[in-house]
A tleap script that builds the chain and sets N, CA, C and O, in Angstrom:
source leaprc.protein.ff14SB
mol = sequence {
  NMET GLY SER ALA ILE GLY LEU ARG ASP ASP
  PHE ASP GLY PRO ALA LEU ARG ARG LEU ALA
  ARG GLY SER LYS SER ALA ASN GLN ALA ARG
  ARG LEU LEU ALA LEU ALA GLN ILE TYR ASP
  GLY GLY SER ARG SER GLU ALA ALA LYS ILE
  GLY GLY VAL THR LEU GLN ILE VAL ARG ASP
  TRP VAL ILE ARG PHE ASN ALA ARG GLY PRO
  ASP GLY LEU LEU ASP GLY LYS ALA PRO GLY
  LYS PRO SER ILE LEU ASP ASP ALA GLN ARG
  ARG ALA LEU ARG LYS LEU GLY TYR VAL LYS
  LEU THR ALA ARG PRO ARG HIE HIE ALA GLN
  ASN GLU LEU ALA MET GLU ALA PHE LYS LYS
  GLY ALA SER LEU PRO SER TRP ARG ARG SER
  GLY ARG PRO SER ARG ARG ALA HIE CPRO
}
set mol.1.N position { 0.923 -1.462 -0.171 }
set mol.1.CA position { -0.159 0.181 -0.041 }
set mol.1.C position { 0.636 1.362 0.221 }
set mol.1.O position { 1.368 1.622 1.176 }
set mol.2.N position { 0.313 2.108 -0.943 }
set mol.2.CA position { 1.165 3.114 -0.943 }
set mol.2.C position { 1.441 3.743 0.487 }
set mol.2.O position { 1.293 3.020 1.472 }
set mol.3.N position { 1.990 5.576 0.696 }
set mol.3.CA position { 1.718 6.368 1.413 }
set mol.3.C position { 1.255 7.444 0.607 }
set mol.3.O position { 1.532 7.689 -0.567 }
set mol.4.N position { 0.394 8.150 1.523 }
set mol.4.CA position { -0.123 9.485 0.985 }
set mol.4.C position { 0.317 10.178 0.825 }
set mol.4.O position { 1.445 10.151 1.318 }
set mol.5.N position { -0.049 11.468 0.025 }
set mol.5.CA position { 0.247 12.640 -0.581 }
set mol.5.C position { 0.116 13.044 0.412 }
set mol.5.O position { -0.729 12.672 1.226 }
set mol.6.N position { 1.135 14.115 0.598 }
set mol.6.CA position { 1.030 14.923 1.576 }
set mol.6.C position { 0.593 16.505 1.163 }
set mol.6.O position { 0.586 16.841 -0.021 }
set mol.7.N position { 0.213 17.489 2.297 }
set mol.7.CA position { -0.426 18.755 2.266 }
set mol.7.C position { 0.791 19.660 2.019 }
set mol.7.O position { 2.018 19.567 1.997 }
set mol.8.N position { -0.152 20.570 1.847 }
set mol.8.CA position { 0.992 21.566 1.359 }
set mol.8.C position { 1.645 22.736 2.837 }
set mol.8.O position { 0.673 23.257 3.385 }
set mol.9.N position { 2.456 22.996 3.223 }
set mol.9.CA position { 2.720 23.462 4.495 }
set mol.9.C position { 2.803 24.675 4.549 }
set mol.9.O position { 3.695 25.215 5.202 }
set mol.10.N position { 1.654 25.535 3.698 }
set mol.10.CA position { 2.021 26.823 4.068 }
set mol.10.C position { 0.282 27.244 3.799 }
set mol.10.O position { -0.053 28.297 3.256 }
set mol.11.N position { -0.684 26.208 4.290 }
set mol.11.CA position { -1.569 26.450 4.920 }
set mol.11.C position { -2.118 25.724 6.458 }
set mol.11.O position { -1.405 26.080 7.396 }
set mol.12.N position { -2.825 25.138 6.700 }
set mol.12.CA position { -3.941 25.135 7.886 }
set mol.12.C position { -5.086 24.549 8.090 }
set mol.12.O position { -5.829 24.831 7.151 }
set mol.13.N position { -5.670 23.778 8.957 }
set mol.13.CA position { -6.808 23.463 9.372 }
set mol.13.C position { -7.854 24.814 9.651 }
set mol.13.O position { -9.033 24.770 9.298 }
set mol.14.N position { -7.313 25.893 10.264 }
set mol.14.CA position { -8.377 27.092 10.423 }
set mol.14.C position { -8.223 27.715 8.885 }
set mol.14.O position { -9.115 27.621 8.042 }
set mol.15.N position { -7.156 28.259 8.700 }
set mol.15.CA position { -7.279 28.601 7.454 }
set mol.15.C position { -8.397 28.410 6.481 }
set mol.15.O position { -9.364 29.079 6.117 }
set mol.16.N position { -7.830 27.099 6.167 }
set mol.16.CA position { -9.009 26.473 5.044 }
set mol.16.C position { -10.534 26.438 5.707 }
set mol.16.O position { -11.521 26.376 4.975 }
set mol.17.N position { -10.627 26.476 6.953 }
set mol.17.CA position { -12.060 26.988 7.304 }
set mol.17.C position { -12.245 28.200 7.148 }
set mol.17.O position { -13.358 28.562 6.767 }
set mol.18.N position { -11.164 29.217 7.409 }
set mol.18.CA position { -11.977 30.159 6.514 }
set mol.18.C position { -12.126 30.433 4.971 }
set mol.18.O position { -13.003 31.112 4.437 }
set mol.19.N position { -11.252 29.869 4.461 }
set mol.19.CA position { -11.533 29.802 3.658 }
set mol.19.C position { -13.006 29.444 2.953 }
set mol.19.O position { -13.596 30.179 2.162 }
set mol.20.N position { -13.437 28.196 3.408 }
set mol.20.CA position { -14.635 27.928 3.161 }
set mol.20.C position { -15.567 28.465 3.391 }
set mol.20.O position { -16.586 28.432 2.702 }
set mol.21.N position { -15.307 29.459 5.065 }
set mol.21.CA position { -16.605 30.004 5.290 }
set mol.21.C position { -16.627 31.707 3.684 }
set mol.21.O position { -17.633 32.071 3.075 }
set mol.22.N position { -15.508 32.158 3.555 }
set mol.22.CA position { -16.207 32.987 2.635 }
set mol.22.C position { -15.822 32.635 1.386 }
set mol.22.O position { -15.029 33.310 0.729 }
set mol.23.N position { -16.576 31.116 0.809 }
set mol.23.CA position { -15.765 31.180 -0.625 }
set mol.23.C position { -17.908 31.093 -0.925 }
set mol.23.O position { -18.838 30.897 -0.143 }
set mol.24.N position { -17.839 31.357 -2.430 }
set mol.24.CA position { -19.255 31.717 -3.072 }
set mol.24.C position { -19.577 30.546 -3.088 }
set mol.24.O position { -20.789 30.346 -3.007 }
set mol.25.N position { -18.588 29.224 -3.203 }
set mol.25.CA position { -18.247 28.241 -4.162 }
set mol.25.C position { -18.936 27.097 -3.371 }
set mol.25.O position { -18.099 26.991 -2.475 }
set mol.26.N position { -20.007 26.040 -3.039 }
set mol.26.CA position { -20.391 25.673 -2.204 }
set mol.26.C position { -19.023 23.634 -2.731 }
set mol.26.O position { -18.343 22.828 -2.095 }
set mol.27.N position { -19.265 23.774 -3.593 }
set mol.27.CA position { -18.113 22.652 -3.740 }
set mol.27.C position { -16.476 22.691 -3.505 }
set mol.27.O position { -15.678 21.754 -3.555 }
set mol.28.N position { -16.278 23.899 -3.271 }
set mol.28.CA position { -15.019 24.316 -2.987 }
set mol.28.C position { -15.437 24.077 -1.694 }
set mol.28.O position { -15.052 22.961 -1.344 }
set mol.29.N position { -16.222 24.795 -0.618 }
set mol.29.CA position { -16.138 24.702 0.356 }
set mol.29.C position { -16.068 23.464 1.407 }
set mol.29.O position { -15.598 23.320 2.536 }
set mol.30.N position { -16.764 22.646 0.489 }
set mol.30.CA position { -16.977 21.516 0.992 }
set mol.30.C position { -15.478 20.753 0.314 }
set mol.30.O position { -15.504 19.548 0.565 }
set mol.31.N position { -14.736 20.994 -0.142 }
set mol.31.CA position { -13.116 19.876 -0.526 }
set mol.31.C position { -12.233 20.884 0.954 }
set mol.31.O position { -11.633 20.477 1.949 }
set mol.32.N position { -12.487 22.038 0.542 }
set mol.32.CA position { -11.915 22.813 1.775 }
set mol.32.C position { -12.153 22.198 2.936 }
set mol.32.O position { -10.988 22.002 3.284 }
set mol.33.N position { -12.820 21.745 3.800 }
set mol.33.CA position { -13.345 21.171 4.707 }
set mol.33.C position { -13.330 20.646 4.741 }
set mol.33.O position { -13.975 20.338 5.743 }
set mol.34.N position { -12.661 19.136 3.895 }
set mol.34.CA position { -12.253 17.962 4.251 }
set mol.34.C position { -10.709 17.907 3.682 }
set mol.34.O position { -10.207 16.983 3.043 }
set mol.35.N position { -10.214 18.891 4.003 }
set mol.35.CA position { -8.877 19.001 3.480 }
set mol.35.C position { -8.747 19.663 4.921 }
set mol.35.O position { -7.598 19.428 5.293 }
set mol.36.N position { -9.244 20.194 5.633 }
set mol.36.CA position { -8.984 20.692 6.753 }
set mol.36.C position { -8.732 19.672 7.773 }
set mol.36.O position { -7.808 19.676 8.586 }
set mol.37.N position { -9.777 18.687 7.620 }
set mol.37.CA position { -9.849 17.593 8.635 }
set mol.37.C position { -8.482 16.851 8.404 }
set mol.37.O position { -7.945 16.319 9.375 }
set mol.38.N position { -7.744 16.774 6.841 }
set mol.38.CA position { -6.761 15.816 6.885 }
set mol.38.C position { -5.622 16.794 7.964 }
set mol.38.O position { -4.929 16.068 8.676 }
set mol.39.N position { -5.310 18.749 8.189 }
set mol.39.CA position { -4.550 19.517 8.406 }
set mol.39.C position { -4.766 18.643 10.006 }
set mol.39.O position { -3.776 18.151 10.548 }
set mol.40.N position { -6.105 18.541 10.620 }
set mol.40.CA position { -6.559 18.684 12.168 }
set mol.40.C position { -5.936 16.904 12.471 }
set mol.40.O position { -5.945 16.370 13.580 }
set mol.41.N position { -5.451 16.267 11.220 }
set mol.41.CA position { -5.170 15.372 12.162 }
set mol.41.C position { -5.889 13.959 11.763 }
set mol.41.O position { -5.364 12.846 11.756 }
set mol.42.N position { -7.013 14.250 11.487 }
set mol.42.CA position { -8.313 13.321 10.863 }
set mol.42.C position { -7.162 12.391 9.742 }
set mol.42.O position { -5.952 12.473 9.529 }
set mol.43.N position { -8.407 11.412 9.145 }
set mol.43.CA position { -8.054 10.406 8.791 }
set mol.43.C position { -8.760 10.983 7.234 }
set mol.43.O position { -9.787 11.656 7.141 }
set mol.44.N position { -7.762 10.437 5.923 }
set mol.44.CA position { -8.630 10.595 4.631 }
set mol.44.C position { -9.495 10.070 4.673 }
set mol.44.O position { -10.141 10.314 3.654 }
set mol.45.N position { -10.258 9.048 5.634 }
set mol.45.CA position { -11.692 8.433 5.124 }
set mol.45.C position { -12.624 8.946 5.862 }
set mol.45.O position { -13.751 8.497 5.650 }
set mol.46.N position { -12.447 10.293 7.211 }
set mol.46.CA position { -12.920 10.948 7.934 }
set mol.46.C position { -13.383 12.016 6.609 }
set mol.46.O position { -14.532 12.094 6.172 }
set mol.47.N position { -12.108 12.858 6.064 }
set mol.47.CA position { -12.027 13.512 5.182 }
set mol.47.C position { -13.023 13.089 3.513 }
set mol.47.O position { -13.474 13.943 2.750 }
set mol.48.N position { -13.077 12.371 3.427 }
set mol.48.CA position { -14.212 11.596 2.316 }
set mol.48.C position { -15.290 11.453 2.852 }
set mol.48.O position { -16.322 11.737 2.244 }
set mol.49.N position { -15.302 11.024 4.000 }
set mol.49.CA position { -16.999 10.843 4.598 }
set mol.49.C position { -17.323 12.828 5.339 }
set mol.49.O position { -18.460 12.886 5.807 }
set mol.50.N position { -16.928 13.534 5.402 }
set mol.50.CA position { -16.896 14.974 4.831 }
set mol.50.C position { -17.122 15.005 3.779 }
set mol.50.O position { -18.345 15.139 3.746 }
set mol.51.N position { -16.727 14.968 2.706 }
set mol.51.CA position { -17.303 15.692 1.089 }
set mol.51.C position { -18.020 14.438 0.480 }
set mol.51.O position { -18.590 14.445 -0.611 }
set mol.52.N position { -17.938 13.542 1.182 }
set mol.52.CA position { -19.372 13.196 0.384 }
set mol.52.C position { -18.458 12.553 -0.567 }
set mol.52.O position { -18.801 12.760 -1.731 }
set mol.53.N position { -17.081 11.623 -0.397 }
set mol.53.CA position { -16.834 10.941 -1.999 }
set mol.53.C position { -15.654 10.448 -1.279 }
set mol.53.O position { -15.375 10.792 -0.130 }
set mol.54.N position { -14.858 9.495 -2.112 }
set mol.54.CA position { -14.338 8.208 -2.093 }
set mol.54.C position { -12.638 8.786 -1.939 }
set mol.54.O position { -12.159 9.887 -2.209 }
set mol.55.N position { -12.257 8.035 -1.611 }
set mol.55.CA position { -10.260 8.164 -0.979 }
set mol.55.C position { -9.885 8.642 -2.477 }
set mol.55.O position { -9.079 9.566 -2.580 }
set mol.56.N position { -10.404 8.086 -3.591 }
set mol.56.CA position { -9.647 8.464 -4.743 }
set mol.56.C position { -9.881 9.796 -5.060 }
set mol.56.O position { -9.299 10.372 -5.980 }
set mol.57.N position { -10.910 10.433 -4.160 }
set mol.57.CA position { -11.731 11.519 -5.197 }
set mol.57.C position { -10.902 12.642 -4.171 }
set mol.57.O position { -10.725 13.757 -4.661 }
set mol.58.N position { -10.334 12.371 -2.624 }
set mol.58.CA position { -10.213 13.175 -2.060 }
set mol.58.C position { -8.454 13.529 -2.598 }
set mol.58.O position { -7.754 14.540 -2.643 }
set mol.59.N position { -8.315 12.391 -2.867 }
set mol.59.CA position { -7.039 11.925 -3.461 }
set mol.59.C position { -6.131 13.004 -4.900 }
set mol.59.O position { -4.948 13.168 -5.196 }
set mol.60.N position { -7.059 13.371 -5.297 }
set mol.60.CA position { -7.098 13.788 -6.545 }
set mol.60.C position { -7.428 15.766 -6.415 }
set mol.60.O position { -6.987 16.708 -7.073 }
set mol.61.N position { -8.637 15.661 -4.945 }
set mol.61.CA position { -8.475 17.229 -4.438 }
set mol.61.C position { -7.081 17.760 -3.745 }
set mol.61.O position { -6.806 18.945 -3.556 }
set mol.62.N position { -6.013 16.289 -3.306 }
set mol.62.CA position { -5.000 16.903 -2.071 }
set mol.62.C position { -4.281 17.044 -3.853 }
set mol.62.O position { -4.773 18.004 -4.445 }
set mol.63.N position { -3.636 16.544 -4.376 }
set mol.63.CA position { -2.879 16.868 -5.861 }
set mol.63.C position { -3.466 18.679 -6.621 }
set mol.63.O position { -2.791 19.679 -6.863 }
set mol.64.N position { -4.642 18.471 -6.755 }
set mol.64.CA position { -5.166 19.933 -6.937 }
set mol.64.C position { -4.320 20.742 -6.083 }
set mol.64.O position { -3.114 20.953 -6.217 }
set mol.65.N position { -5.261 21.252 -5.012 }
set mol.65.CA position { -4.757 21.822 -3.489 }
set mol.65.C position { -2.970 22.108 -3.974 }
set mol.65.O position { -2.533 23.236 -4.200 }
set mol.66.N position { -2.097 20.785 -4.063 }
set mol.66.CA position { -1.137 21.270 -3.841 }
set mol.66.C position { -0.299 22.285 -4.625 }
set mol.66.O position { 0.512 23.173 -4.361 }
set mol.67.N position { -1.041 21.583 -6.041 }
set mol.67.CA position { -0.463 21.942 -7.730 }
set mol.67.C position { -1.089 24.007 -7.160 }
set mol.67.O position { -0.352 24.972 -7.360 }
set mol.68.N position { -2.440 24.120 -6.533 }
set mol.68.CA position { -2.863 25.685 -7.385 }
set mol.68.C position { -3.505 26.673 -6.399 }
set mol.68.O position { -3.931 27.817 -6.562 }
set mol.69.N position { -3.399 25.374 -4.660 }
set mol.69.CA position { -4.146 26.213 -3.671 }
set mol.69.C position { -5.347 25.878 -4.073 }
set mol.69.O position { -5.910 25.062 -4.803 }
set mol.70.N position { -5.677 27.199 -3.025 }
set mol.70.CA position { -7.883 26.642 -2.866 }
set mol.70.C position { -8.301 27.101 -4.070 }
set mol.70.O position { -9.500 27.304 -4.265 }
set mol.71.N position { -7.293 27.340 -5.102 }
set mol.71.CA position { -8.487 27.576 -6.551 }
set mol.71.C position { -8.194 26.209 -7.728 }
set mol.71.O position { -8.604 25.784 -8.808 }
set mol.72.N position { -7.172 25.906 -6.631 }
set mol.72.CA position { -7.470 24.389 -7.868 }
set mol.72.C position { -8.774 24.019 -6.874 }
set mol.72.O position { -8.302 23.102 -6.202 }
set mol.73.N position { -9.595 24.140 -6.597 }
set mol.73.CA position { -10.620 23.200 -6.153 }
set mol.73.C position { -11.977 24.049 -6.334 }
set mol.73.O position { -12.987 23.753 -5.695 }
set mol.74.N position { -11.944 24.932 -7.083 }
set mol.74.CA position { -12.716 25.383 -7.703 }
set mol.74.C position { -13.124 24.486 -9.316 }
set mol.74.O position { -12.279 24.305 -10.193 }
set mol.75.N position { -14.784 23.955 -9.426 }
set mol.75.CA position { -14.946 23.311 -10.206 }
set mol.75.C position { -14.381 24.253 -11.694 }
set mol.75.O position { -14.372 25.484 -11.738 }
set mol.76.N position { -13.911 23.280 -12.903 }
set mol.76.CA position { -13.696 24.553 -14.232 }
set mol.76.C position { -14.282 24.096 -14.418 }
set mol.76.O position { -14.848 23.151 -13.870 }
set mol.77.N position { -14.481 25.097 -16.161 }
set mol.77.CA position { -15.535 24.414 -16.857 }
set mol.77.C position { -14.748 22.977 -18.030 }
set mol.77.O position { -13.576 22.612 -18.125 }
set mol.78.N position { -15.687 22.611 -18.567 }
set mol.78.CA position { -15.654 21.661 -19.370 }
set mol.78.C position { -15.100 21.907 -21.064 }
set mol.78.O position { -15.803 22.080 -22.059 }
set mol.79.N position { -13.768 21.855 -20.972 }
set mol.79.CA position { -13.554 22.532 -22.341 }
set mol.79.C position { -14.599 21.998 -24.101 }
set mol.79.O position { -14.528 22.519 -25.214 }
set mol.80.N position { -15.276 21.056 -23.720 }
set mol.80.CA position { -16.090 21.092 -24.427 }
set mol.80.C position { -15.198 20.638 -26.295 }
set mol.80.O position { -14.070 20.153 -26.380 }
set mol.81.N position { -16.067 20.963 -27.470 }
set mol.81.CA position { -15.439 20.323 -28.299 }
set mol.81.C position { -14.975 21.675 -29.313 }
set mol.81.O position { -15.789 22.416 -29.864 }
set mol.82.N position { -13.439 21.801 -29.416 }
set mol.82.CA position { -12.831 22.673 -29.907 }
set mol.82.C position { -13.959 23.079 -31.096 }
set mol.82.O position { -15.101 22.701 -31.359 }
set mol.83.N position { -12.881 24.197 -31.752 }
set mol.83.CA position { -13.757 24.913 -33.045 }
set mol.83.C position { -12.720 24.594 -34.062 }
set mol.83.O position { -11.493 24.584 -33.958 }
set mol.84.N position { -13.622 24.294 -35.232 }
set mol.84.CA position { -12.899 24.492 -36.197 }
set mol.84.C position { -12.073 25.471 -37.436 }
set mol.84.O position { -11.317 25.182 -38.364 }
set mol.85.N position { -12.749 26.973 -36.824 }
set mol.85.CA position { -12.289 27.627 -37.554 }
set mol.85.C position { -11.565 28.559 -36.525 }
set mol.85.O position { -11.909 28.808 -35.370 }
set mol.86.N position { -10.617 28.957 -37.133 }
set mol.86.CA position { -9.267 29.336 -35.966 }
set mol.86.C position { -9.728 30.926 -36.273 }
set mol.86.O position { -10.478 31.342 -37.156 }
set mol.87.N position { -9.109 31.558 -35.371 }
set mol.87.CA position { -9.472 32.861 -35.200 }
set mol.87.C position { -9.465 34.255 -36.116 }
set mol.87.O position { -10.031 35.338 -35.962 }
set mol.88.N position { -8.554 33.730 -37.153 }
set mol.88.CA position { -8.809 34.634 -38.560 }
set mol.88.C position { -9.351 33.884 -39.383 }
set mol.88.O position { -9.667 34.695 -40.254 }
set mol.89.N position { -9.690 32.898 -39.735 }
set mol.89.CA position { -10.770 32.062 -40.534 }
set mol.89.C position { -12.101 32.098 -40.008 }
set mol.89.O position { -13.024 31.442 -40.492 }
set mol.90.N position { -12.248 33.152 -38.640 }
set mol.90.CA position { -13.968 33.673 -38.137 }
set mol.90.C position { -13.387 35.166 -38.542 }
set mol.90.O position { -13.878 35.397 -39.647 }
set mol.91.N position { -12.824 35.928 -38.272 }
set mol.91.CA position { -12.498 37.487 -38.812 }
set mol.91.C position { -13.083 37.493 -39.956 }
set mol.91.O position { -13.861 38.395 -40.266 }
set mol.92.N position { -12.706 36.189 -40.982 }
set mol.92.CA position { -12.718 36.920 -42.332 }
set mol.92.C position { -14.255 36.180 -42.437 }
set mol.92.O position { -14.931 36.670 -43.341 }
set mol.93.N position { -14.502 35.777 -42.156 }
set mol.93.CA position { -16.216 35.342 -42.861 }
set mol.93.C position { -17.428 36.518 -42.285 }
set mol.93.O position { -18.180 37.195 -42.985 }
set mol.94.N position { -17.316 36.490 -40.684 }
set mol.94.CA position { -17.383 38.079 -40.018 }
set mol.94.C position { -17.378 38.789 -41.117 }
set mol.94.O position { -18.467 39.114 -41.591 }
set mol.95.N position { -16.084 39.212 -41.805 }
set mol.95.CA position { -15.831 40.675 -42.718 }
set mol.95.C position { -17.008 39.931 -43.692 }
set mol.95.O position { -17.993 40.665 -43.612 }
set mol.96.N position { -17.178 39.295 -44.182 }
set mol.96.CA position { -18.021 38.874 -45.873 }
set mol.96.C position { -19.264 38.700 -45.424 }
set mol.96.O position { -20.134 38.346 -46.220 }
set mol.97.N position { -19.650 38.981 -43.679 }
set mol.97.CA position { -21.164 39.540 -43.658 }
set mol.97.C position { -22.144 38.109 -43.472 }
set mol.97.O position { -23.357 38.187 -43.283 }
set mol.98.N position { -21.520 37.017 -43.546 }
set mol.98.CA position { -21.858 35.880 -42.935 }
set mol.98.C position { -22.021 35.380 -41.036 }
set mol.98.O position { -21.446 35.456 -39.950 }
set mol.99.N position { -23.351 34.820 -41.779 }
set mol.99.CA position { -23.989 34.600 -40.478 }
set mol.99.C position { -24.604 33.129 -39.932 }
set mol.99.O position { -25.453 32.622 -40.665 }
set mol.100.N position { -24.366 32.651 -39.121 }
set mol.100.CA position { -24.837 31.330 -38.800 }
set mol.100.C position { -26.444 31.549 -39.002 }
set mol.100.O position { -27.062 32.304 -38.252 }
set mol.101.N position { -27.081 30.837 -40.071 }
set mol.101.CA position { -28.803 30.203 -40.378 }
set mol.101.C position { -28.690 28.491 -39.855 }
set mol.101.O position { -27.939 27.590 -40.228 }
set mol.102.N position { -29.900 28.530 -38.737 }
set mol.102.CA position { -30.862 27.206 -38.742 }
set mol.102.C position { -32.119 27.705 -39.180 }
set mol.102.O position { -32.648 28.807 -39.038 }
set mol.103.N position { -32.410 26.867 -39.632 }
set mol.103.CA position { -34.090 26.608 -39.772 }
set mol.103.C position { -34.673 26.062 -39.202 }
set mol.103.O position { -34.252 24.993 -38.759 }
set mol.104.N position { -36.009 26.537 -38.902 }
set mol.104.CA position { -37.009 25.913 -38.475 }
set mol.104.C position { -37.767 24.943 -38.873 }
set mol.104.O position { -38.246 25.080 -39.998 }
set mol.105.N position { -38.086 23.767 -38.148 }
set mol.105.CA position { -38.018 22.617 -38.724 }
set mol.105.C position { -39.688 22.788 -39.301 }
set mol.105.O position { -40.541 23.379 -38.638 }
set mol.106.N position { -39.937 22.205 -40.543 }
set mol.106.CA position { -41.439 22.627 -40.521 }
set mol.106.C position { -42.138 20.771 -41.363 }
set mol.106.O position { -41.501 19.813 -41.801 }
set mol.107.N position { -43.344 20.971 -41.268 }
set mol.107.CA position { -43.342 19.329 -41.781 }
set mol.107.C position { -43.926 19.404 -42.845 }
set mol.107.O position { -44.681 20.376 -42.823 }
set mol.108.N position { -43.967 18.810 -43.875 }
set mol.108.CA position { -43.833 18.657 -45.387 }
set mol.108.C position { -45.469 19.026 -45.752 }
set mol.108.O position { -45.545 19.645 -46.813 }
set mol.109.N position { -46.283 18.873 -45.347 }
set mol.109.CA position { -47.826 19.119 -45.130 }
set mol.109.C position { -48.164 20.242 -43.981 }
set mol.109.O position { -48.741 20.114 -42.901 }
set mol.110.N position { -47.714 21.142 -44.481 }
set mol.110.CA position { -47.744 22.171 -43.576 }
set mol.110.C position { -48.901 23.505 -44.457 }
set mol.110.O position { -48.827 24.444 -45.249 }
set mol.111.N position { -49.549 23.009 -43.921 }
set mol.111.CA position { -50.559 24.390 -44.589 }
set mol.111.C position { -50.796 25.536 -43.679 }
set mol.111.O position { -51.282 25.618 -42.551 }
set mol.112.N position { -50.118 26.721 -44.831 }
set mol.112.CA position { -50.206 28.603 -43.969 }
set mol.112.C position { -51.239 28.926 -44.186 }
set mol.112.O position { -51.314 30.075 -43.749 }
set mol.113.N position { -52.754 28.466 -44.878 }
set mol.113.CA position { -53.599 28.985 -44.621 }
set mol.113.C position { -54.687 28.516 -44.074 }
set mol.113.O position { -55.756 29.126 -44.111 }
set mol.114.N position { -54.490 27.159 -43.400 }
set mol.114.CA position { -55.200 27.045 -41.935 }
set mol.114.C position { -54.085 27.434 -41.180 }
set mol.114.O position { -54.221 26.531 -40.355 }
set mol.115.N position { -53.222 27.958 -40.835 }
set mol.115.CA position { -52.459 28.028 -39.782 }
set mol.115.C position { -53.024 29.508 -39.542 }
set mol.115.O position { -53.529 29.859 -38.476 }
set mol.116.N position { -52.905 30.173 -40.449 }
set mol.116.CA position { -53.523 31.751 -39.832 }
set mol.116.C position { -55.330 31.971 -39.855 }
set mol.116.O position { -55.898 33.063 -39.842 }
set mol.117.N position { -56.011 30.574 -39.895 }
set mol.117.CA position { -57.190 30.845 -39.757 }
set mol.117.C position { -57.362 30.752 -38.343 }
set mol.117.O position { -58.244 31.143 -37.578 }
set mol.118.N position { -55.986 29.959 -38.156 }
set mol.118.CA position { -56.703 29.248 -36.655 }
set mol.118.C position { -56.033 29.998 -35.883 }
set mol.118.O position { -56.177 29.892 -34.665 }
set mol.119.N position { -54.797 31.289 -36.663 }
set mol.119.CA position { -54.825 32.444 -35.435 }
set mol.119.C position { -55.919 32.712 -35.330 }
set mol.119.O position { -56.549 32.387 -34.323 }
set mol.120.N position { -56.525 33.458 -36.447 }
set mol.120.CA position { -57.469 34.302 -36.624 }
set mol.120.C position { -58.593 33.819 -35.485 }
set mol.120.O position { -59.272 34.656 -34.891 }
set mol.121.N position { -58.723 32.373 -35.238 }
set mol.121.CA position { -59.647 31.623 -34.640 }
set mol.121.C position { -60.739 31.560 -35.405 }
set mol.121.O position { -61.592 30.733 -35.082 }
set mol.122.N position { -60.961 32.385 -36.547 }
set mol.122.CA position { -61.843 31.558 -37.553 }
set mol.122.C position { -62.664 30.224 -37.562 }
set mol.122.O position { -63.876 30.017 -37.501 }
set mol.123.N position { -61.754 29.524 -37.644 }
set mol.123.CA position { -62.316 28.455 -37.607 }
set mol.123.C position { -62.414 27.511 -36.962 }
set mol.123.O position { -62.531 26.310 -37.205 }
set mol.124.N position { -62.328 28.446 -35.593 }
set mol.124.CA position { -62.845 27.438 -34.028 }
set mol.124.C position { -64.852 27.655 -34.557 }
set mol.124.O position { -65.533 28.271 -35.376 }
set mol.125.N position { -64.979 26.875 -33.654 }
set mol.125.CA position { -66.623 26.890 -33.422 }
set mol.125.C position { -67.152 27.424 -32.147 }
set mol.125.O position { -66.579 27.196 -31.081 }
set mol.126.N position { -67.964 27.953 -32.210 }
set mol.126.CA position { -68.400 28.834 -31.358 }
set mol.126.C position { -69.428 28.197 -30.542 }
set mol.126.O position { -70.467 27.979 -31.165 }
set mol.127.N position { -69.422 27.730 -28.942 }
set mol.127.CA position { -69.937 26.175 -28.220 }
set mol.127.C position { -71.004 27.351 -27.949 }
set mol.127.O position { -71.031 28.565 -28.154 }
set mol.128.N position { -71.994 26.254 -27.305 }
set mol.128.CA position { -73.505 26.508 -26.405 }
set mol.128.C position { -73.623 25.857 -25.196 }
set mol.128.O position { -73.133 24.805 -24.785 }
set mol.129.N position { -74.070 26.348 -24.895 }
set mol.129.CA position { -74.477 25.091 -23.707 }
set mol.129.C position { -76.254 25.067 -23.962 }
set mol.129.O position { -77.036 26.015 -23.886 }
set mol.130.N position { -76.512 23.728 -24.261 }
set mol.130.CA position { -78.221 23.609 -24.927 }
set mol.130.C position { -78.633 23.794 -23.358 }
set mol.130.O position { -78.164 23.330 -22.319 }
set mol.131.N position { -79.472 24.477 -23.581 }
set mol.131.CA position { -80.716 24.998 -22.074 }
set mol.131.C position { -81.463 23.799 -21.816 }
set mol.131.O position { -82.181 24.022 -20.842 }
set mol.132.N position { -81.718 21.935 -22.497 }
set mol.132.CA position { -82.206 21.123 -21.196 }
set mol.132.C position { -80.966 20.184 -20.824 }
set mol.132.O position { -79.988 19.792 -21.459 }
set mol.133.N position { -81.417 20.000 -19.555 }
set mol.133.CA position { -80.922 18.951 -18.591 }
set mol.133.C position { -80.161 17.851 -19.344 }
set mol.133.O position { -80.648 17.270 -20.314 }
set mol.134.N position { -78.770 17.558 -18.777 }
set mol.134.CA position { -78.994 15.561 -19.473 }
set mol.134.C position { -79.436 14.439 -18.684 }
set mol.134.O position { -79.431 13.229 -18.910 }
set mol.135.N position { -79.764 15.033 -17.842 }
set mol.135.CA position { -80.758 13.589 -17.161 }
set mol.135.C position { -81.199 14.182 -15.577 }
set mol.135.O position { -80.653 14.844 -14.695 }
set mol.136.N position { -82.120 13.720 -15.731 }
set mol.136.CA position { -83.347 13.913 -14.525 }
set mol.136.C position { -83.160 13.332 -13.658 }
set mol.136.O position { -82.896 12.209 -14.087 }
set mol.137.N position { -83.074 13.321 -11.841 }
set mol.137.CA position { -83.072 12.958 -11.727 }
set mol.137.C position { -83.986 11.991 -10.809 }
set mol.137.O position { -84.394 12.667 -9.864 }
set mol.138.N position { -84.408 10.810 -10.741 }
set mol.138.CA position { -85.304 10.498 -10.036 }
set mol.138.C position { -85.866 10.659 -8.588 }
set mol.138.O position { -85.015 10.719 -7.701 }
set mol.139.N position { -87.581 10.761 -8.113 }
set mol.139.CA position { -87.711 10.939 -6.955 }
set mol.139.C position { -87.111 9.445 -5.907 }
set mol.139.O position { -87.184 9.483 -4.679 }
savepdb mol mol.pdb
quit
């Protein structure tokens, strides 16, 4: 079994708790509190319980914290799909006045006249209540 990765020396438990109190990110605060438990002499298992994660995740948090400090515990934005065009190509297409168009889906048998009549309400029947009751009560 390998040894645990140590935490950086420039922080301690109370400092991480203060940072967690001032954090606007709930996830970062939870991670800071879990690491504060380790600074205070708690086990990694206790830190995992506090964070609601596994030991592997706590290990990942320690690595991120050691590399970038408290900011390393913030949620990052996923990179997503890289753009097909580079900046020069994007500028050139903008200069030509091209814009991205998206077509609205339309049914092939769509009737424009029927839609307009429906919107105006001309095709809607006027409903009236009949004057006679549908059933009579038995005495």
